[in-house]
N, CA and C atoms as a LAMMPS dump frame, in Angstrom:
ITEM: TIMESTEP
0
ITEM: NUMBER OF ATOMS
309
ITEM: BOX BOUNDS ff ff ff
-5.0000000000000000e+02 5.0000000000000000e+02
-5.0000000000000000e+02 5.0000000000000000e+02
-5.0000000000000000e+02 5.0000000000000000e+02
ITEM: ATOMS id mol type element x y z
1 1 1 N 0.852 -1.16 0
2 1 2 C 0 0 0
3 1 3 C 0.903 1.23 0
4 2 1 N 0.658 2.162 -0.878
5 2 2 C 1.439 3.39 -0.992
6 2 3 C 0.853 4.44 -0.052
7 3 1 N 1.654 4.904 0.884
8 3 2 C 1.199 5.909 1.833
9 3 3 C 2.088 7.135 1.74
10 4 1 N 1.492 8.288 1.784
11 4 2 C 2.24 9.539 1.822
12 4 3 C 1.795 10.31 3.043
13 5 1 N 2.727 10.79 3.834
14 5 2 C 2.392 11.567 5.013
15 5 3 C 2.753 13.019 4.733
16 6 1 N 1.835 13.914 4.985
17 6 2 C 2.049 15.338 4.772
18 6 3 C 2.067 16.026 6.124
19 7 1 N 3.095 16.797 6.387
20 7 2 C 3.226 17.517 7.642
21 7 3 C 3.358 19.001 7.317
22 8 1 N 2.71 19.83 8.08
23 8 2 C 2.817 21.276 7.901
24 8 3 C 3.806 21.784 8.946
25 9 1 N 5.051 22.06 8.559
26 9 2 C 6.081 22.408 9.535
27 9 3 C 5.956 23.801 10.13
28 10 1 N 5.272 24.734 9.487
29 10 2 C 5.217 26.106 9.965
30 10 3 C 4.224 26.318 11.102
31 11 1 N 3.373 25.346 11.366
32 11 2 C 2.348 25.506 12.395
33 11 3 C 2.937 25.086 13.737
34 12 1 N 2.798 25.98 14.736
35 12 2 C 3.302 25.667 16.07
36 12 3 C 2.15 25.768 17.066
37 13 1 N 2.099 24.797 17.963
38 13 2 C 1.037 24.747 18.966
39 13 3 C 1.679 24.639 20.339
40 14 1 N 1.065 25.273 21.32
41 14 2 C 1.502 25.067 22.701
42 14 3 C 1.07 23.667 23.125
43 15 1 N 1.843 23.061 23.984
44 15 2 C 1.539 21.706 24.444
45 15 3 C 0.131 21.627 25.019
46 16 1 N -0.313 22.667 25.717
47 16 2 C -1.644 22.651 26.318
48 16 3 C -2.757 22.687 25.274
49 17 1 N -2.436 23.105 24.041
50 17 2 C -3.439 23.168 22.975
51 17 3 C -3.579 21.85 22.226
52 18 1 N -2.599 20.983 22.34
53 18 2 C -2.588 19.747 21.566
54 18 3 C -3.563 18.722 22.148
55 19 1 N -4.172 17.905 21.299
56 19 2 C -5.023 16.831 21.818
57 19 3 C -4.161 15.783 22.518
58 20 1 N -4.792 14.947 23.348
59 20 2 C -4.059 13.916 24.081
60 20 3 C -3.539 12.812 23.173
61 21 1 N -4.084 12.702 21.985
62 21 2 C -3.663 11.682 21.025
63 21 3 C -3.601 12.341 19.652
64 22 1 N -2.821 11.759 18.759
65 22 2 C -2.696 12.339 17.427
66 22 3 C -3.904 11.961 16.588
67 23 1 N -4.491 12.945 15.962
68 23 2 C -5.621 12.745 15.06
69 23 3 C -5.059 12.303 13.72
70 24 1 N -5.71 11.333 13.108
71 24 2 C -5.267 10.846 11.799
72 24 3 C -6.405 10.944 10.8
73 25 1 N -6.121 11.528 9.659
74 25 2 C -7.088 11.618 8.572
75 25 3 C -6.513 10.883 7.375
76 26 1 N -7.291 9.968 6.826
77 26 2 C -6.9 9.188 5.655
78 26 3 C -7.785 9.552 4.48
79 27 1 N -7.161 9.734 3.318
80 27 2 C -7.902 9.932 2.069
81 27 3 C -7.638 8.717 1.198
82 28 1 N -8.683 7.97 0.875
83 28 2 C -8.57 6.869 -0.081
84 28 3 C -8.759 7.478 -1.457
85 29 1 N -7.744 7.328 -2.288
86 29 2 C -7.652 8.095 -3.521
87 29 3 C -7.025 7.248 -4.624
88 30 1 N -6.862 7.867 -5.782
89 30 2 C -6.098 7.27 -6.883
90 30 3 C -5.502 8.418 -7.699
91 31 1 N -4.412 8.155 -8.394
92 31 2 C -3.8 9.198 -9.225
93 31 3 C -4.782 9.694 -10.296
94 32 1 N -4.742 10.994 -10.55
95 32 2 C -5.58 11.576 -11.589
96 32 3 C -7.015 11.832 -11.187
97 33 1 N -7.345 11.663 -9.922
98 33 2 C -8.716 11.874 -9.436
99 33 3 C -8.867 13.329 -9.009
100 34 1 N -9.604 14.124 -9.802
101 34 2 C -9.73 15.548 -9.475
102 34 3 C -10.514 15.784 -8.184
103 35 1 N -11.5 14.942 -7.895
104 35 2 C -12.231 15.085 -6.627
105 35 3 C -11.312 14.81 -5.442
106 36 1 N -10.398 13.863 -5.633
107 36 2 C -9.434 13.541 -4.574
108 36 3 C -8.498 14.724 -4.337
109 37 1 N -8.056 15.359 -5.423
110 37 2 C -7.186 16.528 -5.299
111 37 3 C -7.908 17.664 -4.575
112 38 1 N -9.186 17.854 -4.888
113 38 2 C -9.973 18.893 -4.214
114 38 3 C -10.131 18.576 -2.731
115 39 1 N -10.409 17.319 -2.409
116 39 2 C -10.561 16.912 -1
117 39 3 C -9.261 17.141 -0.246
118 40 1 N -8.141 16.773 -0.856
119 40 2 C -6.835 16.949 -0.217
120 40 3 C -6.567 18.43 0.042
121 41 1 N -6.899 19.294 -0.895
122 41 2 C -6.679 20.734 -0.717
123 41 3 C -7.488 21.271 0.466
124 42 1 N -8.74 20.834 0.592
125 42 2 C -9.583 21.259 1.72
126 42 3 C -8.973 20.774 3.033
127 43 1 N -8.577 19.518 3.061
128 43 2 C -8.012 18.935 4.285
129 43 3 C -6.722 19.654 4.67
130 44 1 N -5.89 19.962 3.692
131 44 2 C -4.639 20.66 3.99
132 44 3 C -4.894 22.069 4.528
133 45 1 N -5.954 22.725 4.093
134 45 2 C -6.291 24.042 4.656
135 45 3 C -6.648 23.911 6.141
136 46 1 N -7.419 22.892 6.481
137 46 2 C -7.769 22.661 7.893
138 46 3 C -6.523 22.284 8.68
139 47 1 N -5.629 21.527 8.049
140 47 2 C -4.401 21.085 8.722
141 47 3 C -3.496 22.268 9.082
142 48 1 N -3.611 23.354 8.374
143 48 2 C -2.825 24.552 8.713
144 48 3 C -3.284 25.166 10.037
145 49 1 N -4.526 24.878 10.416
146 49 2 C -5.075 25.431 11.654
147 49 3 C -5.036 24.439 12.818
148 50 1 N -5.047 23.15 12.52
149 50 2 C -5.072 22.095 13.547
150 50 3 C -4.125 20.983 13.142
151 51 1 N -3.273 20.573 14.058
152 51 2 C -2.304 19.515 13.758
153 51 3 C -2.989 18.154 13.679
154 52 1 N -2.693 17.421 12.629
155 52 2 C -3.1 16.022 12.508
156 52 3 C -2.25 15.365 11.437
157 53 1 N -2.23 14.043 11.47
158 53 2 C -1.513 13.265 10.463
159 53 3 C -2.444 13.071 9.288
160 54 1 N -1.933 13.317 8.099
161 54 2 C -2.712 13.117 6.876
162 54 3 C -2.031 12.049 6.038
163 55 1 N -2.778 10.993 5.72
164 55 2 C -2.265 9.947 4.838
165 55 3 C -3.123 9.919 3.585
166 56 1 N -2.47 9.878 2.435
167 56 2 C -3.164 9.694 1.166
168 56 3 C -2.869 8.268 0.732
169 57 1 N -3.919 7.465 0.629
170 57 2 C -3.771 6.036 0.342
171 57 3 C -4.24 5.777 -1.081
172 58 1 N -3.323 5.325 -1.91
173 58 2 C -3.601 5.017 -3.305
174 58 3 C -4.286 3.654 -3.386
175 59 1 N -5.575 3.642 -3.701
176 59 2 C -6.313 2.375 -3.726
177 59 3 C -5.835 1.457 -4.849
178 60 1 N -5.172 2.01 -5.863
179 60 2 C -4.671 1.183 -6.963
180 60 3 C -3.493 0.314 -6.535
181 61 1 N -2.902 0.625 -5.38
182 61 2 C -1.754 -0.151 -4.906
183 61 3 C -2.164 -1.415 -4.156
184 62 1 N -3.471 -1.595 -3.939
185 62 2 C -3.955 -2.749 -3.179
186 62 3 C -5.259 -3.239 -3.81
187 63 1 N -5.258 -4.472 -4.359
188 63 2 C -6.467 -4.983 -5.01
189 63 3 C -7.703 -4.998 -4.101
190 64 1 N -7.515 -5.231 -2.816
191 64 2 C -8.659 -5.245 -1.896
192 64 3 C -9.261 -3.841 -1.767
193 65 1 N -8.412 -2.829 -1.685
194 65 2 C -8.916 -1.453 -1.616
195 65 3 C -9.572 -1.055 -2.929
196 66 1 N -8.998 -1.502 -4.033
197 66 2 C -9.576 -1.217 -5.353
198 66 3 C -10.988 -1.796 -5.445
199 67 1 N -11.168 -3.019 -4.952
200 67 2 C -12.504 -3.643 -4.96
201 67 3 C -13.459 -2.905 -4.021
202 68 1 N -12.955 -2.531 -2.85
203 68 2 C -13.816 -1.895 -1.848
204 68 3 C -14.286 -0.508 -2.277
205 69 1 N -13.376 0.294 -2.832
206 69 2 C -13.706 1.693 -3.135
207 69 3 C -13.998 1.953 -4.61
208 70 1 N -13.34 1.243 -5.513
209 70 2 C -13.59 1.406 -6.95
210 70 3 C -13.616 2.853 -7.376
211 71 1 N -14.735 3.27 -7.936
212 71 2 C -14.901 4.653 -8.398
213 71 3 C -15.518 5.553 -7.335
214 72 1 N -15.781 5.013 -6.163
215 72 2 C -16.439 5.786 -5.102
216 72 3 C -15.417 6.503 -4.237
217 73 1 N -14.609 7.335 -4.87
218 73 2 C -13.562 8.06 -4.166
219 73 3 C -13.679 9.549 -4.46
220 74 1 N -13.131 10.37 -3.633
221 74 2 C -12.378 10.043 -2.432
222 74 3 C -13.285 9.645 -1.27
223 75 1 N -12.727 8.846 -0.4
224 75 2 C -13.351 8.543 0.882
225 75 3 C -12.375 9.058 1.931
226 76 1 N -12.896 9.808 2.883
227 76 2 C -12.058 10.402 3.928
228 76 3 C -12.487 9.834 5.272
229 77 1 N -11.508 9.319 6.005
230 77 2 C -11.763 8.78 7.342
231 77 3 C -11.021 9.623 8.371
232 78 1 N -11.688 9.874 9.471
233 78 2 C -11.086 10.59 10.589
234 78 3 C -10.952 9.594 11.73
235 79 1 N -9.718 9.326 12.12
236 79 2 C -9.424 8.321 13.152
237 79 3 C -10.118 6.994 12.857
238 80 1 N -10.103 6.601 11.596
239 80 2 C -10.645 5.304 11.201
240 80 3 C -12.136 5.287 10.932
241 81 1 N -12.821 6.383 11.156
242 81 2 C -14.265 6.454 10.925
243 81 3 C -14.557 7.217 9.642
244 82 1 N -15.355 6.61 8.772
245 82 2 C -15.703 7.256 7.511
246 82 3 C -16.427 8.569 7.791
247 83 1 N -15.885 9.655 7.232
248 83 2 C -16.434 10.983 7.513
249 83 3 C -16.992 11.662 6.263
250 84 1 N -16.366 11.422 5.103
251 84 2 C -16.792 12.069 3.868
252 84 3 C -16.6 11.125 2.682
253 85 1 N -17.417 11.333 1.672
254 85 2 C -17.3 10.594 0.418
255 85 3 C -17.552 11.587 -0.707
256 86 1 N -16.69 11.571 -1.702
257 86 2 C -16.743 12.442 -2.88
258 86 3 C -16.359 13.887 -2.601
259 87 1 N -16.85 14.493 -1.53
260 87 2 C -16.641 15.912 -1.261
261 87 3 C -16.398 16.115 0.231
262 88 1 N -15.442 16.991 0.557
263 88 2 C -15.157 17.314 1.952
264 88 3 C -15.641 18.737 2.221
265 89 1 N -16.541 18.874 3.168
266 89 2 C -17.019 20.184 3.59
267 89 3 C -16.027 20.729 4.615
268 90 1 N -15.391 21.85 4.289
269 90 2 C -14.326 22.39 5.145
270 90 3 C -14.819 22.718 6.551
271 91 1 N -15.953 23.371 6.668
272 91 2 C -16.476 23.736 7.989
273 91 3 C -16.806 22.494 8.813
274 92 1 N -17.378 21.499 8.172
275 92 2 C -17.727 20.261 8.884
276 92 3 C -16.473 19.513 9.335
277 93 1 N -15.461 19.452 8.457
278 93 2 C -14.21 18.798 8.851
279 93 3 C -13.564 19.539 10.016
280 94 1 N -13.537 20.857 9.934
281 94 2 C -12.943 21.634 11.018
282 94 3 C -13.675 21.367 12.329
283 95 1 N -14.981 21.289 12.279
284 95 2 C -15.764 21.01 13.491
285 95 3 C -15.426 19.626 14.049
286 96 1 N -15.291 18.629 13.185
287 96 2 C -14.927 17.274 13.637
288 96 3 C -13.559 17.285 14.31
289 97 1 N -12.604 17.976 13.705
290 97 2 C -11.255 18.031 14.266
291 97 3 C -11.261 18.797 15.588
292 98 1 N -11.986 19.901 15.663
293 98 2 C -12.082 20.668 16.917
294 98 3 C -12.618 19.799 18.047
295 99 1 N -13.664 19.013 17.731
296 99 2 C -14.239 18.134 18.764
297 99 3 C -13.197 17.148 19.271
298 100 1 N -12.39 16.608 18.373
299 100 2 C -11.356 15.666 18.79
300 100 3 C -10.271 16.358 19.604
301 101 1 N -9.973 17.6 19.289
302 101 2 C -8.994 18.358 20.061
303 101 3 C -9.477 18.571 21.471
304 102 1 N -10.78 18.698 21.667
305 102 2 C -11.325 18.988 22.993
306 102 3 C -11.509 17.741 23.844
307 103 1 N -11.418 16.559 23.249
308 103 2 C -11.623 15.335 24.04
309 103 3 C -10.335 14.812 24.591
């Protein structure tokens, strides 16, 4: 499985602002998918405001993922829970991440 991790190095948080655990957001994607590129851009904008790990998972690298997701991409999971399909609403994603920061 091909994984890419994107980190935003310019963002600094005080230790008291950080969540107790690292938030992870996964985008199930494939090369050349314009909806996937749009979803990634939205997620990266939120990532500039809140620290989390972002993984872009190429479904073409794993036959099981290809069967599971096919053309129904992008699929975005937050901490392993499916949160968005096809389109990521920036305000909704930010709200989900904020809630995780507060827990």
